[in-house]
N, C-alpha and C positions, 0 to 999 in steps of 0.2 A: 591208181599207185596209191600204195600208203603210205601214211604220213612219215617222215622220220621223227625221229624222238632221240632227243639226246635228253640227259638224266646230270643233274648238276646237286652238287653236294655243299652245303655253307656249312661252316663250322660252327655256328650255332643253332639258330632256330627256323624253320619253317610258319608262317611264305615273310619271303622277301621280296616283295614286288617288283624294287628300285633297280634288285642283282638283275630279274628276270627284265627290267627294261633295257638294264645296258646291254646286257647279252642279244636280246633280241635287235637291239639295235644296229647291230653288227653284219648278224647271218640275215640269210635269205629268208623272204616272207613263207611261213610255212609250214618252220620246224616246230615241231611241240620242243616246250621246254619244262620237264618235270622236278622240279625242286626241289628238294627233304632237308634236313639240319641232321647233323651231327648230334646233336644234343635233345632234338625232337623226344616230347614226352616227358623232360626231364623240368620238376619246380625249378623256379628262381633260386629255392635255398639249395638245392640239388647241385645245378650252376655256381650257386658261390661255395660249394663247399669243394671247387675240381680248381684252386688257384695256382697260378705258375710257379716253380723252387726256385725260380731265375732267371733271367733275363734271355738264356738260350730256350727255356721252357715256355715264355709267353705268348699268348696269340691272342689279337684285338678283333672283336666283333660286333658287329649291335644287332642288338633285339629285336623282333618285330614291332614290340610297344616303342622303340628308339631308344630305349637304354643303351647303354654300352657296358661293356666287360670282360674284362682278359683274364683267358682261361686257359688252362696246362694246355701242351701240345701233345702232349701223352695221353692223356686224357681224351682230348678229340681225335688223335690217331685209333684210338681203338673202333670208337664209335661210327666214324667215318669208314674207315672200313667192312662194319657190318652194311651200313649204306651203297658201298657201292656194289657190293657182294648180291645186296635183292637186286639191284638194278640188272645184274649180268643175268642173275637167274630169270628175272622179265623178259629177259630178249634183247634189252635196250643195248645197241653196240656202239655206244659212244659216252661214258662219263668225263665229267669232270670236278673237280675237288676245287670250290672257289676260296683258295688260299695261295696265297705267296711264300708260305711257310714251307722250309723244307720238312721232308717226309719219309727218315732214312727206312724206317721199320715197316711201312704201307708196301704189299706188294699184291696188288689186284691182280686179278685176269681180265682180260681183254684192253679194251682198246681206254688207258685211262690219263687226262689231260693233265698235267700239273703245272699250272703255271709259274712255279719258281723254275723249273728246266726252262721254258717257253721262253721266260726271261730272258734266263740266262743265255742261254743258247743262241738269242736272236740277239743280244747287246756285244755277244765275243764275237760274233757275224759282223757286225755292221760299224762297231770301237774298236778298233785296234788298237788305239792310245790313247791318251789325254785323260782330262778331269770330266766324274763321272758323278753326278749328284741324286742321290739318292731322296724321296720324299717317304718317311716308316710312320708309323701310327701312334708308337711309345717312345720315350724319350730312352726305354731301357732297349727299345730293338736300336733306334739309332746310335746308341752307346756300341751294338758290336755292328754296326752296319757295314765297318771296313773286313771284316771278318768274312762276311757274306761275298763280296762282293770284288774284293782284292784279286786281283793278278798283276803281274809283270807290266809296266808302264802303262798303269792306270792309276789314277790319284780320286780317290774316294772321301768327299763331302755329303754329307747329312742334315737334313732339316725335319724338324719332327713337327708334323701335319697330324691330328688328329681324323679321322670322316664323321663325316656329319658336323663338322664345323662350319660356325655362320661365315659368311661372307669378308669378312672383315681379318676373320683370322687366317682365313684361306690368304686376303691377298697379305697380310704380314707373314706366312710363312715364304708366299713366292717371293716378296721383296727380299729375303731374307738369303734365298736360292739362288737369285739374279745375284746380290752381292758375292757371292763364291764363284761366280763366272765358269761355273760347267760346260763342259762343250756338249754336253747330255744332260739328261730327265731323267730319271724314271720314277715313276708313282708305281711305289712297292705295295701296294693294301689292294685287294679286290674288292673292296666298301669307298673307293673312289671313286671317283663319275667322270663324265663329261663336260660335266659344268666344270666341277673342281678345273678339269685340265685347263678348260676355256679360261680360266682367270687367272689362273700360274702363266697362261702365255701372254695375259694382260700387262707382265711386270718381267717377264723371259722370253725375249728372241730367239733362241734356240732350240731343237727338238726335243719332243715330251715322250715318251711313250709311257702309254695308260695300260697297267697290268690287265685289267679284264677285258679290256678290246685287244688285247693281243694276244689270250688264250681264247677267247671267243672264236677270232680268225683260225686259230689251227685248228680247231672243233671244226669247223666249217669246209675247211680243207679237206674232213674224214668223212662228210656226212654226205655232203651234197652233192 
C-alpha cells in the first residue's frame, strides 16, 4: 500500500521539526508529513520588510533558527496559496495551513484544513454558553480576541502567551488565565505545544483545547 502523505504549510519557513513532532504525536504511525513554509526562499531582510499593517493583519511565527517574527497576514496568504497549490499538483490529497488565523481570500482546490475553522466549529459544538478563555501570541491579537470569538451567551477573556516562552512565563500566563475562571480554554496558535498545555493544566483544572492537536485530528479523519 502506498504511504499516505499530508502537506503542511507553516506561515514562516521550513524546517519546523517541532511542528512535525506535534502533528505526528496525534496522527497514526506511518503517515508522511511534508512540511513547507510560506516564506521559504526569503531572506531575513525580506521577511522583516513585510510587517503587519495593523492588529488584524498581524501573524506571529517562529523561524527555524528560533527567532520570532510578526508578519503581514496578507503577504503570507499569497505565498501560502502557492505552496498549497504545489501540493495539489503533486497529488497530495490533504493539506493543512498551520495557522489559526482567518484567511478569507484563500480559496485552494482540494481538501485543505484551516485550523481556525476546525477550532471555531469544535468550540461551538461543545460550548453553547459560558466564559471562554483564549491564549494568543501577541498583545494586539489579545486586544482583538473578542471580535474573533464572540457569539451570543459566550463571554471572552484573553491572555497573551508568546510561543517559545520559558516555563516561568508559561506558568505566569496560566495563573492569569486561571484567575479569570474560564469554563473552557483554547490555545489559539499552532506554535503552542503539548508541553505548554501540560503546564497550563497545572494551574487551570478545566478543559483545554490545543490548536495543533485539534487540527491534526481533523486531518487524521480524512487520510486514515
